[in-house]
C-alpha positions in Angstrom: -92.0 153.2 174.9 -89.3 150.5 174.5 -86.0 151.0 176.5 -83.1 152.0 174.2 -80.5 149.3 173.8 -76.8 149.2 173.4 -75.6 146.8 170.6 -72.3 145.0 170.8 -71.3 143.4 167.4 -68.0 141.7 166.9 -66.8 141.9 163.2 -63.6 139.9 163.9 -61.6 138.2 166.6 -64.3 135.8 167.9 -63.8 132.2 166.9 -60.4 133.0 165.4 -57.0 134.5 166.4 -56.6 137.8 164.7 -58.6 140.5 162.7 -59.9 141.9 166.0 -62.8 144.4 165.4 -65.7 145.3 167.7 -68.6 147.6 167.0 -70.6 149.3 169.7 -73.8 151.0 168.6 -76.3 153.2 170.5 -79.1 155.0 168.6 -77.2 157.2 166.0 -73.7 156.6 167.3 -71.2 153.9 166.4 -67.9 153.3 168.1 -65.3 150.9 166.5 -62.7 149.2 168.7 -59.6 147.9 166.8 -59.2 147.0 163.1 -56.9 144.1 162.8 -55.8 141.6 160.2 -55.3 137.8 160.3 -52.7 135.6 158.6 -54.3 133.3 155.9 -54.9 129.7 156.8 -53.2 127.0 154.7 -56.2 126.4 152.4 -56.4 130.1 151.5 -54.1 129.6 148.6 -52.4 132.8 147.3 -54.0 135.0 149.9 -51.6 137.5 151.6 -53.9 138.8 154.5 -57.4 138.5 155.8 -59.3 141.6 157.1 -62.9 142.0 158.5 -65.9 142.5 156.3 -67.2 146.0 157.0 -70.4 146.0 154.9 -72.4 146.7 158.0 -70.3 149.8 158.7 -70.3 151.1 155.1 -74.1 151.1 155.2 -74.0 153.2 158.4 -71.0 155.4 157.6 -72.6 158.6 158.8 -73.1 157.1 162.3 -69.5 156.3 163.0 -67.9 158.6 165.5 -64.4 157.1 165.5 -62.1 154.1 165.7 -60.4 153.5 169.1 -57.3 151.3 169.0 -56.1 149.4 172.1 -52.5 148.7 171.0 -50.2 148.5 168.0 -50.0 144.8 167.0 -51.0 143.8 163.5 -54.1 141.9 164.6 -55.4 145.2 166.0 -54.2 147.8 163.5 -53.3 145.9 160.3 -56.7 146.4 158.5 -56.5 150.2 158.9 -54.7 150.9 155.6 -57.4 149.0 153.8 -60.5 150.3 155.8 -59.7 153.9 156.5 -59.9 155.0 152.8 -63.4 153.6 152.8 -64.6 154.9 156.1 -62.6 158.1 156.5 -63.2 158.5 160.3 -60.9 159.7 163.1 -58.6 157.2 164.8 -57.7 157.5 168.6 -54.7 155.7 170.1 -51.8 156.1 172.5 -48.5 157.6 171.3 -46.5 154.5 170.3 -49.6 152.9 168.7 -50.2 156.1 166.7 -46.5 155.9 165.5 -47.0 152.2 164.4 -50.3 153.1 162.6 -48.5 155.9 160.8 -45.7 153.5 159.6 -48.4 151.0 158.4 -50.4 153.7 156.5 -47.2 155.1 155.0 -46.3 151.6 153.7 -49.7 151.4 151.9 -49.6 155.1 150.9 -52.8 155.6 152.9 -51.5 158.2 155.3 -52.7 161.3 153.4 -56.0 162.5 154.8 -56.0 160.1 157.8 -57.0 161.8 161.0 -54.9 160.3 163.7 -55.3 161.5 167.3 -53.0 160.7 170.3 -54.6 159.9 173.6 -52.7 159.4 176.9 -53.6 156.6 179.4 -56.0 158.2 181.9 -57.5 160.5 179.3 -61.2 160.5 178.4 -62.6 161.3 174.9 -66.2 161.8 174.0 -67.5 160.2 170.8 -71.2 160.8 170.4 -73.0 159.1 173.3 -69.8 157.2 174.3 -67.2 158.5 176.8 -64.0 156.4 176.4 -61.3 156.3 179.0 -58.0 154.7 178.2 -56.3 152.8 181.1 -52.8 151.2 181.0 -52.5 147.5 180.6 -49.4 145.3 180.3 -48.9 143.4 177.1 -45.9 142.5 175.0 -45.8 146.0 173.5 -45.6 149.3 175.3 -48.4 151.8 175.4 -51.1 149.1 175.4 -54.5 150.2 176.7 -57.8 148.8 178.0 -60.9 150.9 177.6 -63.6 152.0 180.1 -66.6 153.0 178.0 -69.3 155.0 179.7 -72.6 154.4 177.8 -76.1 155.6 178.5 -77.0 152.1 179.8 -73.9 151.5 182.0 -70.1 151.0 182.0 -68.5 148.6 179.5 -64.9 147.5 180.2 -62.8 146.3 177.3 -59.6 144.7 178.5 -57.6 144.9 175.2 -54.8 142.3 175.1 -53.4 142.1 178.6 -51.4 140.2 181.2 -50.4 140.9 184.8 -46.7 141.5 184.6 -45.5 143.4 187.7 -42.0 143.9 186.3 -42.6 144.9 182.6 -39.5 145.6 180.5 -41.0 148.7 178.9 -44.2 150.5 179.8 -46.6 150.3 182.7 -48.2 147.3 184.5 -52.0 146.8 184.3 -53.9 149.4 186.3 -55.6 147.1 188.8 -56.6 149.9 191.2 -58.7 151.6 188.5 -60.4 148.3 187.7 -61.1 147.7 191.4 -62.6 151.2 191.6 -64.9 150.4 188.7 -65.9 147.1 190.2 -67.1 148.9 193.3 -68.9 151.5 191.2 -70.7 148.8 189.1 -69.8 147.5 185.6 -72.5 146.4 183.2 -70.4 144.4 180.8 -66.8 143.1 180.6 -65.2 142.1 177.3 -62.0 140.2 178.1 -59.1 138.7 176.2 -59.3 134.9 176.0 -56.2 134.0 173.9 -54.6 131.9 176.7 -57.7 130.8 178.6 -56.4 127.2 178.2 -53.3 127.8 180.3 -53.4 127.3 184.1 -51.6 129.6 186.5 -49.9 132.9 185.6 -48.0 134.1 182.6 -44.3 134.5 183.4 -42.8 138.0 183.4 -40.9 139.4 180.3 -37.8 139.5 182.6 -37.4 135.7 182.1 -36.4 136.3 178.5 -33.8 138.9 179.5 -32.0 136.1 181.4 -32.1 133.7 178.3 -30.8 136.5 176.0 -28.0 137.3 178.4 -26.9 133.7 178.6 -26.9 133.4 174.8 -25.1 136.7 174.2 -22.4 135.7 176.7 -21.8 132.2 175.4 -22.6 132.2 171.6 -19.4 131.5 169.7 -20.6 133.5 166.6 -23.3 135.9 165.5 -26.7 136.0 167.2 -29.8 136.4 165.1 -33.1 137.3 166.8 -36.2 137.3 164.6 -39.3 138.8 166.2 -42.4 140.9 165.3 -41.4 144.4 164.2 -44.0 145.8 166.6 -42.6 143.8 169.6 -40.7 146.9 170.9 -40.1 145.5 174.4 -38.3 142.5 172.9 -36.2 144.7 170.7 -35.2 146.7 173.8 -34.3 143.5 175.7 -32.0 142.5 172.8 -30.4 145.9 172.8 -29.8 145.7 176.6 -28.2 142.2 176.4 -26.1 143.2 173.4 -24.8 146.3 175.2 -23.9 144.2 178.2 -21.6 142.0 176.1 -20.3 144.7 173.8 -22.1 143.3 170.7 -23.1 145.6 167.9 -26.7 145.4 166.5 -27.8 145.3 162.8 -31.5 145.6 162.1 -32.5 143.6 159.0 -35.9 144.1 157.2 -37.6 147.2 156.1 -40.6 147.1 158.5 -38.3 146.3 161.5 -36.0 149.3 160.6 -39.0 151.6 160.2 -40.5 150.6 163.5 -37.2 150.7 165.4 -36.5 154.2 164.0 -40.0 155.5 165.0 -39.9 153.9 168.5 -36.4 155.4 169.1 -37.6 158.8 168.0 -40.6 158.7 170.3 -38.5 157.5 173.2 -39.8 153.9 173.5 -36.4 152.4 172.5 -33.2 153.4 174.2 -29.9 152.4 172.7 -26.4 153.4 173.8 -24.5 155.5 171.2 -22.8 153.5 168.5 -24.6 150.2 169.2 -26.9 150.3 166.2 -25.0 149.9 163.0 -25.7 150.0 159.2 -25.3 146.8 157.3 -22.4 148.2 155.2 -20.4 148.3 158.5 -20.8 144.6 159.0 -17.4 143.5 157.6 -15.5 145.6 160.2 -17.2 143.8 163.2 -15.9 140.4 164.5 -18.5 137.7 164.2 -18.8 137.1 167.9 -19.7 140.7 168.4 -22.6 140.8 166.0 -26.4 140.7 166.7 -29.0 140.8 163.9 -32.6 141.7 164.8 -34.8 140.6 161.9 -38.4 140.1 160.7 -39.6 136.6 160.0 -40.5 135.0 163.3 -43.7 133.7 161.6 -41.9 132.2 158.6 -43.4 134.8 156.3 -42.1 134.0 152.7 -40.7 137.5 152.0 -39.3 138.2 155.4 -35.6 138.7 156.2 -35.2 135.5 158.2 -36.8 133.3 155.6 -34.6 134.8 152.9 -31.6 134.2 155.1 -32.7 130.6 155.7 -33.1 130.1 151.9 -29.6 131.6 151.2 -31.4 134.4 149.3 -30.3 137.5 151.4 -27.9 140.0 150.0 -26.0 140.7 153.2 -26.5 137.8 155.6 -25.5 134.1 155.1 -25.8 131.5 157.9 -22.5 130.4 159.3 -21.9 127.2 161.4 -21.3 129.1 164.6 -24.4 131.3 164.3 -27.2 131.1 167.0 -30.8 131.9 166.0 -33.2 132.8 168.8 -36.8 132.6 167.5 -38.6 134.8 170.1 -42.3 134.3 169.1 -45.1 131.7 169.2 -46.3 130.6 165.7 -49.7 132.2 164.9 -52.3 129.4 164.3 -51.9 128.4 160.6 -48.2 129.4 160.4 -46.8 126.4 162.3 -45.5 124.6 159.2 -43.9 127.7 157.8 -42.0 128.3 161.1 -41.0 124.6 161.3 -39.7 124.7 157.7 -37.6 127.8 158.5 -36.2 126.2 161.7 -35.3 123.0 159.7 -33.5 125.0 157.0 -31.5 127.0 159.6 -30.4 123.7 161.3 -29.4 122.2 158.0 -27.0 125.1 157.4 -25.3 124.5 160.8 -26.9 127.2 163.0 -27.9 126.6 166.6 -31.6 127.4 166.8 -33.3 128.2 170.1 -37.1 128.3 170.0 -40.1 128.0 172.4 -40.0 124.2 172.7 -36.3 124.0 173.6 -35.5 127.2 175.6 -37.3 129.9 177.5 -36.9 132.5 174.7 -40.5 133.7 174.4 -43.2 134.7 176.9 -46.6 135.4 175.5 -48.4 138.7 176.1 -51.7 137.4 177.4 -53.1 136.5 180.8 -53.4 132.8 181.8 -56.3 131.4 183.8 -55.5 133.0 187.2 -55.0 136.4 185.7 -58.3 136.1 183.9 -60.1 135.2 187.1 -58.5 138.0 189.0 -59.7 140.5 186.3 -63.3 139.1 186.6 -63.1 139.3 190.4 -61.9 142.9 190.3 -64.4 144.2 187.7 -67.4 142.2 189.0 -69.4 142.7 185.8 -73.1 142.1 185.6 -72.7 140.5 182.1 -69.6 139.0 180.6 -68.5 138.4 177.0 -65.2 136.6 176.3 -63.4 138.1 173.2 -60.2 137.5 171.2 -59.8 133.8 170.7 -60.8 130.6 168.9 -64.2 129.2 170.0 -62.6 126.8 172.5 -60.8 129.7 174.2 -64.0 131.7 174.5 -65.8 128.7 175.9 -63.1 127.9 178.5 -63.1 131.6 179.5 -66.8 131.4 180.0 -66.3 128.4 182.3 -63.7 130.3 184.3 -66.3 133.1 184.8 -68.8 130.4 186.1 -66.1 129.0 188.4 -65.9 132.4 190.2 -69.7 132.5 190.7 -71.1 134.2 187.5 -74.4 132.7 186.3 -74.4 131.0 183.0 -77.3 133.2 181.7 -75.2 136.4 182.1 -72.3 135.0 180.0 -72.4 135.4 176.2 -70.1 133.2 174.1 -70.5 134.8 170.6 -69.1 134.5 167.1 -68.4 137.2 164.6 -71.6 138.9 163.5 -73.7 138.0 166.6 -75.6 141.0 168.0 -75.7 141.3 171.8 -78.3 143.9 172.9 -78.2 145.3 176.5 -80.0 147.7 178.7 -79.1 148.3 182.3 -81.1 145.3 183.4 -81.0 142.6 180.7 -78.9 141.3 177.8 -79.6 138.9 175.0 -78.3 137.9 171.6 -81.0 139.2 169.2 -79.7 138.3 165.7 -76.8 138.1 163.3 -75.3 140.4 160.7 -73.3 139.5 157.6 -69.7 139.3 158.7 -66.8 137.3 157.3 -63.4 137.5 155.7 -62.2 139.9 153.1 -59.1 138.6 151.3 -56.1 140.8 150.4 -54.3 139.2 147.4 -51.5 141.4 146.1 -53.0 144.7 145.1 -56.6 143.5 145.2 -58.7 143.9 148.3 -62.0 141.9 148.4 -61.9 140.8 144.8 -61.1 137.3 145.7 -64.2 135.4 146.9 -64.9 131.9 148.1 -65.5 130.7 144.5 -62.0 131.8 143.5 -60.5 130.1 146.6 -62.5 126.9 145.9 -61.2 126.9 142.3 -57.6 127.4 143.6 -58.0 124.5 146.0 -59.4 122.4 143.1 -56.5 123.2 140.8 -54.0 122.6 143.6 -55.6 119.2 144.5 -56.6 117.7 141.1 -55.1 119.9 138.3 -56.8 121.1 135.1 -57.9 119.6 131.8 -58.4 121.9 128.8 -60.6 120.6 126.0 -60.2 122.3 122.6 -63.2 121.6 120.3 -63.1 122.6 116.6 -66.6 123.0 114.9 -67.9 124.1 111.6 -69.2 127.6 111.8 -72.3 126.9 109.6 -73.4 123.5 110.8 -72.0 123.4 114.3 -70.6 119.9 113.6 -67.3 118.7 115.0 -64.3 118.9 112.7 -61.6 116.2 113.6 -60.9 114.9 117.1 -61.0 117.2 120.1 -57.6 118.1 121.6 -57.0 117.6 125.3 -54.2 119.2 127.3 -53.8 118.5 131.0 -51.6 120.2 133.7 -51.2 118.9 137.3 -53.8 116.1 136.7 -51.9 113.0 135.4 -48.6 112.2 133.9 -49.3 112.8 130.2 -47.0 110.1 129.0 -48.1 107.4 131.4 -51.8 108.2 131.0 -51.7 108.7 127.2 -54.3 106.0 126.6 -56.8 107.4 129.1 -56.5 110.9 127.7 -56.9 109.5 124.1 -60.1 107.7 125.3 -61.4 110.9 126.8 -61.1 112.5 123.3 -63.5 109.8 122.1 -65.9 110.5 125.1 -66.0 114.1 124.0 -66.5 113.2 120.3 -69.4 110.9 121.2 -71.1 113.6 123.2 -70.8 116.1 120.3 -71.8 113.7 117.6 -75.3 115.2 116.9 -77.0 114.5 113.5 -78.9 117.2 111.6 -77.8 120.7 110.6 -79.0 122.5 113.7 -76.3 124.4 115.6 -76.2 123.4 119.2 -76.0 126.1 121.9 -72.4 126.5 123.3 -73.6 126.7 126.9 -75.4 123.3 126.5 -72.3 121.7 124.8 -70.0 123.2 127.5 -72.0 121.6 130.3 -72.4 118.3 128.5 -68.6 118.0 127.8 -67.8 118.9 131.4 -70.3 116.4 132.9 -69.2 113.5 130.7 -65.5 114.1 131.3 -66.0 114.6 135.0 -67.8 111.2 135.2 -65.1 109.5 133.0 -62.1 110.9 134.9 -63.6 110.1 138.3 -64.3 106.5 137.2 -60.6 106.2 136.0 -58.7 108.1 138.7 -61.2 108.9 141.6 -60.1 112.5 141.1 -62.0 115.6 139.7 -59.8 118.0 137.8 -61.1 121.4 136.7 -62.4 121.0 133.1 -62.3 123.9 130.7 -63.8 123.4 127.3 -62.9 125.8 124.5 -64.7 126.0 121.2 -62.9 127.1 118.0 -65.2 127.9 115.0 -63.8 127.5 111.5 
């Protein structure tokens, strides 16, 4: 009888930054770890968000025992409002993470019917054949957890997003003693965060930012504006602490930032002295050099508070020449140009802008090379699979594992959809499932496919040409010359001759003798092919060509 195998299948987060989602399957039990979103890349025109493809899970819905969430960042919880209505399974997370999930679900009106369970670090829950223990890890958000998963074939450790900060601003440091205990006990597989596998050394402590904020609050001649992620609770706490030290009042701008801050304060993760947090309608009574704004928009998101301020489009806040803006975040891959544009716009309006390249105003929440090696040395896994990162990060993390003595055969660098099968003695990649991107565009989820995106890219690059053909209803013969209208292709006045000539090309194609009516699909293809050829010869570009037939 064949040995029963544990399957590990990433549905997101491998070969990309974001949309983290991992599936563990043993016989009739499935455990899901995280359900995140990803920001669209520049060529994903018009797309708001990208979430994992869960076709594999939908076909096995009855096997799913629950979703376990490591922490409350968007790239780990952002897909829940879109996926939970389809899967309808319980979600397990720590207290703050649970609060952030509730805020997200409420925004999308998906909270009703969701079964959200709070788990404390150190607790163990049983989900089918899996026993899952949450252990504290330090990240750039409080209440982050790693997972120790007891399976029938051995122990699997999932690091979550982590770093080794011995002086965290909020929350606990990573529980190294528990990891060392596991290492002595024997760990089958380690799944470990690879986001900063390129960086040598150690990641600096969050305390470094406190010093930079203190200096700015003490010396800024006017208002201080701090855009950051709404879920970066420890950074919000640091801003509150510095503002209190220099008697500045805080105004929170942006709905998601306000909702998160309110929730974090209610749960005790944000502590603010009485009277320091103000409403925007109190702004006119506070001197400019005593004002701090905490806003959304550190990623240059078009609808965020900071971008509206930078574009002079915010109702309450306008940039003043003495303002100082501290951008306390690293641009997510794909967002660099949006962030750069926002910084330029703020500079143009006379603000002093401090960002990662010019000041120590951001520390990332992921371990650098020495921390990754330390984790590997403590856990001593039999098999290792780097997770969370673009392919180069996974690859470099695999090399780090080899540098501390792991054999190459026991390290698995995978991509989304690859199936890793393990028993207590052996592991190998046995196949691939369909996985990919599901696009969220406005209200539609998954309706936009690669064909639509290709068409959008084509329209954006080369424009559109509409051909209006009038034919006799009885004979199918052309009546008069075709009309051609173009948008985004060529300047209509300057290229009038070429467009006129293209009318003749169409007329020539349609000039068929006899009384037989020609099939529209045949005519359509013929018109498109001939115009494609003609326009490419003339311009070396391929606009989208849409023929329309009018029968009279």
